[in-house]
C-alpha positions in Angstrom: -15.9 8.3 13.4 -16.6 9.9 16.8 -14.9 9.1 20.0 -16.4 10.6 23.2 -14.3 10.8 26.3 -15.9 11.2 29.7 -13.2 12.4 32.2 -12.4 14.7 35.0 -9.3 17.0 35.3 -8.4 15.8 38.8 -8.5 12.2 37.8 -5.0 10.8 37.4 -6.1 7.8 35.3 -8.0 10.1 33.0 -4.7 11.9 32.2 -2.8 8.6 31.8 -5.6 7.2 29.7 -5.6 10.2 27.5 -2.0 9.7 26.7 -2.4 6.0 26.1 -5.3 6.8 23.7 -3.2 9.3 21.9 -0.4 6.7 21.5 -3.0 4.4 19.9 -4.4 7.1 17.7 -1.0 7.9 16.3 -0.8 4.3 15.1 -4.4 4.2 13.7 -4.5 4.3 9.9 -7.5 6.6 9.8 -6.6 9.0 12.6 -7.4 12.0 10.4 -11.0 10.8 10.2 -11.6 10.7 14.0 -13.6 13.4 15.8 -12.8 13.5 19.5 -15.3 15.1 21.9 -14.5 15.7 25.6 -17.5 15.0 27.9 -17.9 16.3 31.5 -17.7 14.2 34.6 -17.1 15.3 38.2 -15.5 12.9 40.6 -16.7 15.1 43.5 -19.3 17.8 42.7 -19.4 18.9 46.3 -15.7 19.7 46.5 -14.6 23.2 47.6 -13.1 25.0 44.6 -10.8 27.0 46.9 -9.7 24.2 49.2 -6.2 24.0 50.6 -6.6 20.4 51.6 -3.7 18.4 50.1 -4.4 15.3 48.0 -2.6 13.2 50.6 -4.9 14.4 53.4 -8.0 14.0 51.2 -7.1 10.4 50.3 -6.2 9.6 53.9 -9.6 10.9 55.1 -11.7 9.4 52.3 -10.2 5.9 52.5 -9.3 5.7 56.1 -5.5 5.4 55.5 -2.5 7.1 56.9 -0.9 10.1 55.0 2.2 7.9 54.5 0.0 5.2 52.8 -1.6 7.9 50.6 1.9 9.0 49.5 2.9 5.4 48.8 -0.3 4.9 46.7 0.1 8.0 44.7 3.8 7.3 44.1 2.7 4.1 42.3 0.3 6.1 40.1 3.1 8.6 39.4 5.2 5.7 38.1 2.4 4.7 35.7 2.2 8.3 34.5 6.0 8.4 33.9 5.8 5.3 31.8 3.8 7.3 29.2 5.8 10.5 29.5 3.8 12.4 32.1 5.2 14.0 35.2 3.0 13.9 38.3 3.7 16.0 41.4 1.0 14.9 43.9 2.8 16.8 46.6 1.6 20.1 45.0 -2.0 19.1 44.3 -5.0 20.0 46.4 -8.6 18.7 46.5 -10.8 21.0 44.4 -14.0 21.4 42.4 -13.8 21.0 38.6 -17.2 22.3 37.6 -15.8 25.6 36.3 -13.0 23.7 34.5 -15.6 21.8 32.5 -17.5 24.9 31.7 -14.3 26.5 30.4 -13.8 23.5 28.1 -17.2 24.1 26.6 -16.3 27.8 26.2 -13.0 26.7 24.5 -14.9 24.3 22.2 -16.8 27.1 20.6 -13.4 28.5 19.5 -11.9 25.2 18.5 -9.5 25.1 21.5 -11.0 22.3 23.6 -8.1 19.9 22.9 -5.4 22.4 23.9 -7.3 23.4 27.0 -8.0 19.8 28.1 -4.3 19.0 27.9 -3.4 22.2 29.7 -5.8 21.6 32.5 -4.4 18.1 33.2 -0.9 19.4 33.1 -1.7 22.4 35.3 -3.2 20.2 38.0 -0.9 17.2 38.0 2.4 18.6 36.9 2.3 22.3 37.9 0.2 22.1 41.1 -2.3 24.7 40.0 -5.7 24.8 41.7 -8.0 24.4 38.6 -11.0 25.2 40.7 -9.9 28.8 41.2 -11.4 31.1 38.6 -8.4 33.5 38.5 -6.1 30.6 37.7 -8.5 29.3 35.1 -8.4 32.6 33.3 -4.6 32.4 33.3 -4.8 28.9 31.8 -7.3 30.2 29.2 -4.8 32.8 28.1 -2.0 30.2 27.8 -4.0 28.3 25.1 -4.9 31.5 23.2 -8.4 32.2 24.6 -9.6 35.8 25.2 -9.0 36.3 28.9 -11.7 39.0 29.4 -14.3 36.8 27.7 -13.2 33.8 29.7 -13.5 35.8 33.0 -16.9 37.1 32.1 -18.1 33.5 31.3 -16.7 32.1 34.5 -18.5 34.7 36.6 -21.8 33.8 34.8 -23.7 30.6 34.7 -22.9 30.0 31.0 -22.4 26.3 30.0 -23.6 25.0 33.3 -26.5 23.2 31.6 -24.0 21.7 29.1 -21.9 20.2 31.9 -24.9 18.9 33.8 -26.4 17.6 30.6 -23.3 15.6 29.7 -23.1 14.2 33.2 -26.7 13.1 33.1 -26.1 11.6 29.6 -23.1 9.7 31.0 -25.2 8.4 33.9 -27.8 7.1 31.5 -25.1 5.3 29.6 -24.1 3.6 32.8 -20.9 5.5 33.3 -20.0 5.3 37.0 -16.2 6.0 36.8 -13.8 7.6 34.5 -12.0 7.7 32.1 -14.7 6.2 29.8 -14.4 6.1 26.0 -17.4 5.6 23.7 -16.6 5.0 20.0 -19.5 5.8 17.7 -22.0 4.8 20.5 -21.1 1.2 19.6 -18.0 0.3 21.5 -16.9 1.4 25.0 -13.5 1.2 26.8 -13.4 1.8 30.6 -10.3 2.9 32.3 -6.7 3.8 31.3 -6.3 0.7 29.1 -3.2 -0.1 27.1 -2.7 1.6 23.7 -3.2 -1.9 22.2 -6.7 -2.1 23.6 -7.6 1.3 22.3 -6.1 0.6 18.9 -8.0 -2.7 18.6 -11.2 -1.0 19.5 -10.7 1.7 16.9 -9.9 -0.9 14.2 -13.0 -2.9 15.1 -15.3 0.1 15.0 -13.8 1.3 11.7 -14.1 -2.1 10.0 -17.7 -2.3 11.1 -18.5 1.2 9.8 -16.4 0.8 6.6 -16.6 -2.9 5.7 -14.2 -4.2 3.0 -15.1 -6.8 0.3 -13.4 -10.1 0.2 -13.1 -11.3 -3.5 -13.8 -15.0 -3.8 -12.9 -15.4 -7.4 -10.1 -14.2 -9.7 -10.9 -11.4 -12.2 -12.4 -12.6 -15.5 -12.5 -10.2 -18.4 -15.3 -12.2 -20.1 -17.8 -11.4 -17.4 -16.9 -7.8 -16.5 -17.0 -4.5 -18.3 -14.3 -2.0 -17.7 -15.4 0.9 -19.9 -18.5 2.5 -21.3 -18.9 0.0 -24.2 -17.9 -3.7 -23.9 -18.3 -6.9 -25.8 -16.8 -10.4 -25.2 -13.1 -10.6 -25.9 -12.9 -12.2 -29.4 -9.5 -13.7 -28.6 -11.2 -15.9 -26.0 -14.1 -17.1 -28.1 
């Protein structure tokens, strides 16, 4: 069963939702049969990758609030993150562009490292205060998850995987995805937002039951009307 996750690496609820989904997956009876695919989504494609604008200032400008109000708002989000075991340090984050981060995830996917890289990108941004729009920092992150740094650097300086990112963003738009995180299970069920682990688990169970229906037996077993080996005759003791 496939679960596709549209998210962005500067989206706090994407990180929180990722952890809640993982908590649900740990309780799912068929977790070893789940294929997880990370899809690209940019909250702000026009953002400067080398910006030094703090998240507080960005939020204040975007939503017409004071910097103090922005700090209060993010403190509430940080509390939600802490509830699922994640540490957020918004004071160290800056507004940045994530296009190259998404390209790097596609690069990692070719080497089976997309899960590790996705987790590291979230932690790098929200916990460690790393500007994940900066290519030099992205190369360092690539090395941390076991990717070849020289190859990663060459890829980032090229246009490789740009079409992959744009293609997934367009696909998400066609599916009606306007915000993230957004989870699509077997192109049948969808979950929007950082929902509770119970919501994710219920969705996984429903999708699994629909894909793998179980029979409900309406009668007790009867040896006279079933065969259990290659040659069978009515049981003479019951004639």
